[in-house]
MDTraj code that builds the backbone (N, CA, C; nanometers):
import mdtraj as md
import numpy as np

residues = "MET ASN SER MET ASN GLU TRP PRO ARG GLY GLN TRP LEU ARG LEU TRP SER ALA LEU PRO ALA THR LEU VAL ARG ALA THR ALA ARG GLN LEU ALA GLU ARG TYR GLU VAL GLU ASP LEU GLU LEU ALA GLN SER GLY LEU GLY LEU MET PRO LEU SER ASP SER ALA LEU GLY GLU THR TYR PHE ILE GLY GLU VAL PRO LEU ALA ARG SER GLN VAL ARG LEU ALA SER LEU ALA GLN GLY PRO VAL GLU GLY ALA ALA THR LEU VAL ASP ASP ARG ILE GLY LEU VAL ARG ASP LEU ALA ILE LEU ASP ALA ALA VAL GLY ALA ARG LEU PRO GLY HIS GLU SER ALA VAL GLU LEU LEU GLU GLN GLY ALA ALA VAL VAL ALA GLU SER ASP HIS GLN ARG ARG ALA LEU LEU ALA ALA THR ARG VAL ASP PHE ALA LEU LEU GLY THR ALA GLU GLU ASP ASP ASP GLU".split()
xyz = np.array([
    [4.8421, 1.5794, 20.4302],
    [4.9398, 1.6455, 20.5299],
    [4.9109, 1.5928, 20.6729],
    [5.0175, 1.5619, 20.7400],
    [4.9984, 1.5129, 20.8771],
    [4.9600, 1.6268, 20.9647],
    [4.8849, 1.5868, 21.0691],
    [4.8447, 1.6840, 21.1700],
    [4.9772, 1.7127, 21.2547],
    [4.9825, 1.8415, 21.2976],
    [5.1051, 1.8807, 21.3690],
    [5.0985, 1.8210, 21.5141],
    [4.9685, 1.7798, 21.5475],
    [4.9576, 1.7218, 21.6797],
    [5.0296, 1.5797, 21.6858],
    [5.0742, 1.5348, 21.5642],
    [5.1460, 1.4079, 21.5638],
    [5.2850, 1.4206, 21.6311],
    [5.3389, 1.5429, 21.6337],
    [5.4684, 1.5666, 21.6942],
    [5.4536, 1.6589, 21.8078],
    [5.4879, 1.6196, 21.9354],
    [5.4685, 1.7038, 22.0472],
    [5.5611, 1.8327, 22.0310],
    [5.5236, 1.9393, 22.0877],
    [5.6068, 2.0708, 22.0747],
    [5.7510, 2.0453, 22.1129],
    [5.7652, 1.9523, 22.2106],
    [5.9052, 1.9286, 22.2580],
    [5.9980, 1.8595, 22.1466],
    [5.9334, 1.8084, 22.0487],
    [6.0074, 1.7458, 21.9324],
    [6.0323, 1.8342, 21.8165],
    [5.9651, 1.9429, 21.8084],
    [5.9812, 2.0275, 21.6998],
    [6.1164, 2.0728, 21.6629],
    [6.1859, 2.1131, 21.7655],
    [6.3287, 2.1641, 21.7388],
    [6.4178, 2.0563, 21.6881],
    [6.3939, 1.9299, 21.7359],
    [6.4679, 1.8155, 21.6856],
    [6.4437, 1.7946, 21.5396],
    [6.3157, 1.8099, 21.5012],
    [6.2817, 1.7731, 21.3576],
    [6.3322, 1.8896, 21.2723],
    [6.3079, 2.0134, 21.3178],
    [6.3618, 2.1259, 21.2356],
    [6.5158, 2.1190, 21.2249],
    [6.5833, 2.0896, 21.3214],
    [6.7218, 2.0774, 21.3284],
    [6.7895, 1.9712, 21.2424],
    [6.7139, 1.8744, 21.2054],
    [6.7578, 1.7675, 21.1201],
    [6.7705, 1.8116, 20.9705],
    [6.7138, 1.9304, 20.9483],
    [6.7099, 1.9823, 20.8096],
    [6.8263, 2.0845, 20.7923],
    [6.8630, 2.1109, 20.6634],
    [6.9578, 2.2066, 20.6429],
    [6.9120, 2.3472, 20.6925],
    [7.0090, 2.4170, 20.7577],
    [6.9778, 2.5532, 20.8109],
    [6.9178, 2.6431, 20.7079],
    [6.9525, 2.6328, 20.5758],
    [6.9047, 2.7151, 20.4811],
    [6.7500, 2.7086, 20.4633],
    [6.6943, 2.5895, 20.4793],
    [6.5497, 2.5671, 20.4623],
    [6.4870, 2.6307, 20.5806],
    [6.5365, 2.6132, 20.7019],
    [6.4814, 2.6806, 20.8204],
    [6.4748, 2.8302, 20.8143],
    [6.5918, 2.8838, 20.7655],
    [6.6148, 3.0323, 20.7634],
    [6.5213, 3.0852, 20.6635],
    [6.5036, 3.0242, 20.5455],
    [6.4126, 3.0703, 20.4441],
    [6.2734, 3.0782, 20.4998],
    [6.2248, 2.9776, 20.5673],
    [6.0793, 2.9750, 20.6156],
    [6.0680, 3.0745, 20.7223],
    [6.1664, 3.0863, 20.8098],
    [6.1576, 3.1860, 20.9197],
    [6.1644, 3.3272, 20.8590],
    [6.2332, 3.3548, 20.7568],
    [6.2321, 3.4804, 20.6915],
    [6.0977, 3.5154, 20.6327],
    [6.0251, 3.4216, 20.5728],
    [5.8945, 3.4472, 20.5202],
    [5.7977, 3.4834, 20.6306],
    [5.8183, 3.4109, 20.7426],
    [5.7205, 3.4492, 20.8468],
    [5.7615, 3.5886, 20.9185],
    [5.8921, 3.6183, 20.9161],
    [5.9330, 3.7483, 20.9693],
    [5.8848, 3.8552, 20.8880],
    [5.8668, 3.8388, 20.7574],
    [5.8175, 3.9399, 20.6674],
    [5.6624, 3.9642, 20.6922],
    [5.5915, 3.8665, 20.7432],
    [5.4522, 3.8743, 20.7696],
    [5.4170, 3.9426, 20.9039],
    [5.5094, 3.9179, 21.0063],
    [5.4785, 3.9590, 21.1405],
    [5.5974, 4.0339, 21.1922],
    [5.5791, 4.1168, 21.2787],
    [5.6802, 4.1971, 21.3484],
    [5.7365, 4.1074, 21.4482],
    [5.8734, 4.0832, 21.4414],
    [5.9403, 4.0003, 21.5424],
    [6.0105, 4.0899, 21.6453],
    [5.9835, 4.0574, 21.7667],
    [6.0477, 4.1252, 21.8788],
    [6.1326, 4.0258, 21.9551],
    [6.2567, 4.0588, 21.9878],
    [6.3424, 3.9741, 22.0587],
    [6.3134, 3.9867, 22.2136],
    [6.2484, 3.8957, 22.2780],
    [6.2183, 3.9050, 22.4236],
    [6.3512, 3.8810, 22.5066],
    [6.4375, 3.8001, 22.4473],
    [6.5616, 3.7692, 22.5065],
    [6.6632, 3.7659, 22.3844],
    [6.7635, 3.8513, 22.3899],
    [6.8535, 3.8480, 22.2817],
    [6.9134, 3.7141, 22.2509],
    [6.9252, 3.6708, 22.1284],
    [6.9772, 3.5387, 22.1035],
    [7.1189, 3.5361, 22.1532],
    [7.1576, 3.4275, 22.2136],
    [7.2873, 3.4199, 22.2860],
    [7.3399, 3.2783, 22.2503],
    [7.4755, 3.2645, 22.2536],
    [7.5419, 3.1459, 22.2588],
    [7.6489, 3.1478, 22.3538],
    [7.6862, 3.0323, 22.3992],
    [7.7931, 3.0197, 22.5046],
    [7.8162, 2.8661, 22.5280],
    [7.8691, 2.8455, 22.6443],
    [7.9125, 2.7101, 22.6826],
    [7.8259, 2.6754, 22.8042],
    [7.7748, 2.5566, 22.8132],
    [7.7037, 2.5004, 22.9255],
    [7.7725, 2.3839, 22.9794],
    [7.7687, 2.3617, 23.1123],
    [7.8190, 2.2396, 23.1683],
    [7.7308, 2.1182, 23.1526],
    [7.7723, 2.0081, 23.1083],
    [7.6899, 1.8860, 23.0886],
    [7.7015, 1.8041, 23.2170],
    [7.5910, 1.8007, 23.2969],
    [7.5875, 1.7195, 23.4157],
    [7.5536, 1.5742, 23.3918],
    [7.6120, 1.4822, 23.4689],
    [7.5784, 1.3419, 23.4611],
    [7.5820, 1.2898, 23.6008],
    [7.4858, 1.1927, 23.6293],
    [7.4878, 1.1404, 23.7654],
    [7.5620, 1.0055, 23.7671],
    [7.6393, 0.9864, 23.8717],
    [7.7192, 0.8591, 23.8991],
    [7.6122, 0.7619, 23.9310],
    [7.6050, 0.6459, 23.8594],
    [7.5111, 0.5460, 23.8821],
    [7.5309, 0.4680, 24.0149],
    [7.6493, 0.4722, 24.0681],
    [7.6700, 0.3876, 24.1891],
    [7.6463, 0.4749, 24.3136],
    [7.6904, 0.6000, 24.3146],
    [7.6811, 0.6822, 24.4270],
    [7.5662, 0.7938, 24.4193],
    [7.5114, 0.8035, 24.2954],
    [7.4163, 0.9046, 24.2741],
    [7.4673, 1.0508, 24.2762],
    [7.5973, 1.0689, 24.2782],
    [7.6471, 1.2072, 24.2825],
    [7.6598, 1.2624, 24.1378],
    [7.6348, 1.3907, 24.1235],
    [7.6368, 1.4683, 23.9996],
    [7.7786, 1.5146, 23.9730],
    [7.8287, 1.4916, 23.8612],
    [7.9590, 1.5455, 23.8188],
    [7.9390, 1.5977, 23.6664],
    [8.0352, 1.6818, 23.6223],
    [8.0217, 1.7424, 23.4995],
    [8.1186, 1.6803, 23.4026],
    [8.0755, 1.6366, 23.2867],
    [8.1673, 1.5684, 23.2004],
    [8.2286, 1.6574, 23.0985],
    [8.1803, 1.7780, 23.0941],
    [8.2442, 1.8805, 23.0041],
    [8.1534, 1.9860, 22.9636],
    [8.2063, 2.0729, 22.8815],
    [8.1276, 2.1842, 22.8320],
    [8.0711, 2.1527, 22.6907],
    [7.9434, 2.2118, 22.6717],
    [7.8842, 2.1978, 22.5363],
    [7.8432, 2.3307, 22.4890],
    [7.8381, 2.3509, 22.3590],
    [7.7832, 2.4831, 22.3127],
    [7.6412, 2.4914, 22.3220],
    [7.5942, 2.6026, 22.3691],
    [7.4407, 2.6260, 22.3790],
    [7.4076, 2.7564, 22.3125],
    [7.2956, 2.7585, 22.2485],
    [7.2404, 2.8823, 22.1934],
    [7.0876, 2.8906, 22.2313],
    [7.0369, 3.0107, 22.2582],
    [6.9085, 3.0280, 22.3052],
    [6.8516, 3.1570, 22.2593],
    [6.7182, 3.1533, 22.2270],
    [6.6442, 3.2739, 22.1771],
    [6.5021, 3.2703, 22.2191],
    [6.4475, 3.3841, 22.2387],
    [6.3019, 3.3913, 22.2748],
    [6.2468, 3.5113, 22.2040],
    [6.1381, 3.4894, 22.1305],
    [6.0856, 3.5954, 22.0472],
    [5.9280, 3.6081, 22.0548],
    [5.8860, 3.7319, 22.0278],
    [5.7397, 3.7522, 22.0188],
    [5.6943, 3.8035, 21.8801],
    [5.5956, 3.7389, 21.8246],
    [5.5449, 3.7785, 21.6971],
    [5.4245, 3.8644, 21.7160],
    [5.4110, 3.9731, 21.6557],
    [5.2914, 4.0588, 21.6629],
    [5.1955, 4.0241, 21.5516],
    [5.0759, 3.9652, 21.5959],
    [4.9767, 3.9204, 21.4926],
    [4.8513, 4.0040, 21.5262],
    [4.8130, 4.0766, 21.4231],
    [4.6836, 4.1452, 21.4418],
    [4.5566, 4.0594, 21.4698],
    [4.5637, 3.9408, 21.4006],
    [4.4518, 3.8434, 21.4243],
    [4.4384, 3.7888, 21.5652],
    [4.5597, 3.7522, 21.6117],
    [4.5600, 3.6744, 21.7452],
    [4.6406, 3.7487, 21.8549],
    [4.6878, 3.8654, 21.8279],
    [4.7626, 3.9282, 21.9345],
    [4.8977, 3.8773, 21.9301],
    [4.9847, 3.9219, 22.0391],
    [5.1211, 3.8636, 22.0408],
    [5.1271, 3.7219, 22.0788],
    [5.2272, 3.6517, 22.0147],
    [5.2489, 3.5077, 22.0400],
    [5.3921, 3.4934, 22.0595],
    [5.4393, 3.4059, 22.1472],
    [5.5693, 3.3808, 22.1830],
    [5.6288, 3.2479, 22.1384],
    [5.7586, 3.2397, 22.1112],
    [5.8264, 3.1285, 22.0732],
    [5.9657, 3.1206, 22.1365],
    [6.0268, 3.0108, 22.1520],
    [6.1631, 2.9966, 22.2083],
    [6.2260, 2.8772, 22.1571],
    [6.3591, 2.8794, 22.1543],
    [6.4423, 2.7703, 22.1181],
    [6.5708, 2.7592, 22.1951],
    [6.6087, 2.6506, 22.2329],
    [6.7395, 2.6299, 22.2980],
    [6.8043, 2.5050, 22.2245],
    [6.9222, 2.5266, 22.1848],
    [6.9884, 2.4211, 22.0954],
    [7.1330, 2.3936, 22.1575],
    [7.1777, 2.2729, 22.1421],
    [7.3227, 2.2372, 22.1697],
    [7.3914, 2.2590, 22.0446],
    [7.4102, 2.3991, 22.0205],
    [7.4780, 2.4426, 21.8988],
    [7.5211, 2.5871, 21.9252],
    [7.5969, 2.6409, 21.8428],
    [7.6470, 2.7866, 21.8698],
    [7.5931, 2.8801, 21.7665],
    [7.5048, 2.8415, 21.6718],
    [7.4570, 2.9341, 21.5730],
    [7.3384, 3.0142, 21.6232],
    [7.3688, 3.1391, 21.6561],
    [7.2672, 3.2367, 21.7097],
    [7.1554, 3.2666, 21.6048],
    [7.1934, 3.2801, 21.4793],
    [7.0958, 3.3092, 21.3796],
    [7.0014, 3.1870, 21.3653],
    [7.0414, 3.0683, 21.3656],
    [6.9545, 2.9546, 21.3583],
    [6.8637, 2.9325, 21.4789],
    [6.9083, 2.9596, 21.5907],
    [6.8296, 2.9493, 21.7076],
    [6.7166, 3.0449, 21.7126],
    [6.7377, 3.1744, 21.6645],
    [6.6379, 3.2782, 21.6464],
    [6.5422, 3.2334, 21.5430],
    [6.5800, 3.1834, 21.4300],
    [6.4910, 3.1311, 21.3269],
    [6.3989, 3.0231, 21.3841],
    [6.4575, 2.9245, 21.4562],
    [6.3798, 2.8266, 21.5166],
    [6.2679, 2.8779, 21.6178],
    [6.3124, 2.9727, 21.6879],
    [6.2153, 3.0454, 21.7906],
    [6.0936, 3.1003, 21.7086],
    [6.1249, 3.1632, 21.5892],
    [6.0213, 3.2222, 21.5082],
    [5.9192, 3.1091, 21.4582],
    [5.9793, 3.0054, 21.4113],
    [5.9022, 2.8895, 21.3659],
    [5.8121, 2.8395, 21.4853],
    [5.8759, 2.8276, 21.6025],
    [5.8031, 2.7726, 21.7196],
    [5.6781, 2.8593, 21.7525],
    [5.7031, 2.9948, 21.7443],
    [5.5947, 3.0873, 21.7774],
    [5.4838, 3.0735, 21.6816],
    [5.5176, 3.0671, 21.5445],
    [5.4164, 3.0595, 21.4411],
    [5.3340, 2.9328, 21.4388],
    [5.3981, 2.8210, 21.4572],
    [5.3417, 2.6927, 21.4545],
    [5.2537, 2.6728, 21.5848],
    [5.3108, 2.7137, 21.6995],
    [5.2481, 2.7018, 21.8356],
    [5.1152, 2.7734, 21.8308],
    [5.1067, 2.8984, 21.7647],
    [4.9773, 2.9687, 21.7609],
    [4.9062, 2.9534, 21.6380],
    [4.9554, 2.8646, 21.5442],
    [4.8879, 2.8315, 21.4202],
    [4.8619, 2.9657, 21.3449],
    [4.9550, 3.0458, 21.3321],
    [4.9318, 3.1749, 21.2691],
    [4.9237, 3.1541, 21.1118],
    [4.8500, 3.2390, 21.0497],
    [4.8464, 3.2225, 20.9014],
    [4.9882, 3.2273, 20.8396],
    [5.0234, 3.1303, 20.7660],
    [5.1543, 3.1046, 20.7074],
    [5.2339, 3.0005, 20.7764],
    [5.1798, 2.9461, 20.8870],
    [5.2513, 2.8415, 20.9588],
    [5.2649, 2.7121, 20.8840],
    [5.1819, 2.6950, 20.7821],
    [5.1894, 2.5688, 20.7105],
    [5.3203, 2.5350, 20.6509],
    [5.3936, 2.6333, 20.6176],
    [5.5275, 2.6006, 20.5575],
    [5.6247, 2.5464, 20.6626],
    [5.6071, 2.5875, 20.7865],
    [5.6816, 2.5359, 20.8969],
    [5.6411, 2.3950, 20.9328],
    [5.5129, 2.3706, 20.9147],
    [5.4575, 2.2303, 20.9479],
    [5.5166, 2.1459, 20.8370],
    [5.5182, 2.1773, 20.7148],
    [5.5887, 2.0981, 20.6050],
    [5.7350, 2.0670, 20.6461],
    [5.8041, 2.1637, 20.7076],
    [5.9370, 2.1397, 20.7466],
    [5.9435, 2.0322, 20.8629],
    [5.8312, 2.0355, 20.9498],
    [5.8271, 1.9297, 21.0452],
    [5.8159, 1.7931, 20.9766],
    [5.7409, 1.7799, 20.8829],
    [5.7163, 1.6591, 20.8055],
    [5.8422, 1.6150, 20.7447],
    [5.9160, 1.7080, 20.6819],
    [6.0420, 1.6723, 20.6153],
    [6.1519, 1.6334, 20.7259],
    [6.1523, 1.6997, 20.8357],
    [6.2334, 1.6668, 20.9359],
    [6.2113, 1.5288, 20.9976],
    [6.0791, 1.4983, 21.0056],
    [6.0410, 1.3732, 21.0665],
    [6.0990, 1.2595, 20.9778],
    [6.0896, 1.2819, 20.8452],
    [6.1334, 1.1787, 20.7530],
    [6.2853, 1.1628, 20.7598],
    [6.3674, 1.2698, 20.7841],
    [6.5006, 1.2631, 20.7989],
    [6.5359, 1.1902, 20.9251],
    [6.4663, 1.2248, 21.0296],
    [6.4921, 1.1625, 21.1632],
    [6.4588, 1.0137, 21.1595],
    [6.3567, 0.9801, 21.0914],
    [6.3134, 0.8351, 21.0881],
    [6.4209, 0.7504, 21.0036],
    [6.4700, 0.8165, 20.8931],
    [6.5779, 0.7546, 20.8176],
    [6.7006, 0.7285, 20.9003],
    [6.7383, 0.8354, 20.9743],
    [6.8518, 0.8236, 21.0661],
    [6.8369, 0.7182, 21.1709],
    [6.7224, 0.7166, 21.2210],
    [6.6901, 0.6102, 21.3328],
    [6.6986, 0.4762, 21.2647],
    [6.6502, 0.4546, 21.1414],
    [6.6551, 0.3263, 21.0691],
    [6.7964, 0.2842, 21.0553],
    [6.8791, 0.3778, 21.0054],
    [7.0222, 0.3466, 20.9796],
    [7.0982, 0.3161, 21.1039],
    [7.0584, 0.3830, 21.2137],
    [7.1182, 0.3470, 21.3485],
    [7.0780, 0.2153, 21.3887],
    [6.9540, 0.1835, 21.3819],
    [6.9031, 0.0450, 21.4224],
    [6.9812, -0.0630, 21.3400],
    [6.9994, -0.0375, 21.2100],
    [7.0683, -0.1367, 21.1222],
    [7.2104, -0.1537, 21.1723],
    [7.2800, -0.0423, 21.2146],
    [7.4174, -0.0579, 21.2549],
    [7.4193, -0.1361, 21.3839],
    [7.3322, -0.0990, 21.4708],
    [7.3240, -0.1771, 21.6067],
    [7.2989, -0.3202, 21.5734],
    [7.2074, -0.3546, 21.4815],
    [7.1757, -0.4996, 21.4623],
    [7.3002, -0.5685, 21.4019],
    [7.3777, -0.4975, 21.3197],
    [7.4973, -0.5653, 21.2659],
    [7.6051, -0.5911, 21.3599],
    [7.6006, -0.5133, 21.4676],
    [7.7042, -0.5346, 21.5724],
    [7.6505, -0.6134, 21.6837],
    [7.5370, -0.6708, 21.6776],
    [7.4881, -0.7486, 21.7900],
    [7.5583, -0.8747, 21.8021],
    [7.5897, -0.9111, 21.9280],
    [7.6663, -1.0349, 21.9593],
    [7.5672, -1.1344, 22.0307],
    [7.5633, -1.2523, 21.9800],
    [7.4736, -1.3561, 22.0383],
    [7.5582, -1.4338, 22.1475],
    [7.5381, -1.4137, 22.2698],
    [7.6057, -1.4762, 22.3728],
    [7.5322, -1.6158, 22.4089],
    [7.4307, -1.6360, 22.3557],
    [7.3545, -1.7611, 22.3896],
    [7.4371, -1.8866, 22.3648],
    [7.5189, -1.8799, 22.2553],
    [7.6044, -2.0005, 22.2286],
    [7.7153, -2.0269, 22.3149],
    [7.7568, -1.9209, 22.3973],
    [7.8691, -1.9371, 22.4855],
    [7.8234, -2.0234, 22.6070],
    [7.9137, -2.1082, 22.6485],
    [7.8905, -2.1910, 22.7591],
    [7.8017, -2.3087, 22.7365],
    [7.7615, -2.3473, 22.6079],
    [7.6886, -2.4514, 22.5949],
    [7.7644, -2.5849, 22.5790],
    [7.8855, -2.5720, 22.5445],
    [7.9759, -2.6898, 22.5312],
    [8.0353, -2.7233, 22.6747],
    [8.0495, -2.8486, 22.7002],
    [8.1064, -2.8954, 22.8227],
    [8.2555, -2.8407, 22.8315],
    [8.2774, -2.7602, 22.9225],
    [8.4141, -2.7078, 22.9490],
    [8.4718, -2.7523, 23.0801],
    [8.5996, -2.7864, 23.0845],
    [8.6642, -2.8399, 23.2022],
    [8.7550, -2.7241, 23.2473],
    [8.7177, -2.6609, 23.3607],
    [8.7912, -2.5437, 23.4098],
    [8.8959, -2.5865, 23.5074],
    [8.8971, -2.7145, 23.5363],
    [8.9944, -2.7575, 23.6411],
    [9.1283, -2.7844, 23.5958],
    [9.1569, -2.7785, 23.4737],
    [9.2949, -2.8026, 23.4221],
    [9.3973, -2.7128, 23.4609],
])
top = md.Topology()
chain = top.add_chain()
for i, resn in enumerate(residues, 1):
    res = top.add_residue(resn, chain, resSeq=i)
    for name in ("N", "CA", "C"):
        top.add_atom(name, md.element.get_by_symbol(name[0]), res)
traj = md.Trajectory(xyz[None], top)
């Protein structure tokens, strides 16, 4: 088993999100049965504005709205006391974002039972690696070699 230190906490949501929501939900439910889950912030979804900076003038403008979901939870652990987790996704599924916040709390504090969430990290890393590999293959297939252009003598004076 890989060490969870292999993936920084900032990558956990990306890795878990690469998996089917049913796997994430089942693991979060197992953890929720072991620990009392308190919502510190009710899970919410809505729209957020996507800012982008103009490269020429450096001014910020908004290219449109994107769905956002956010949740923050506290797990009550007798062994370690209360631990917190949070998740924010570019998604509108409130249940999924709450489940991800539960996984974040359990893995972040290494609570008993967090191993199943770490296994999901490993599975998610494999899915992301395969997706990255396919993306690189597509980019390589569309690469254009401009080195051959301009090597022949051309007469532009005609």
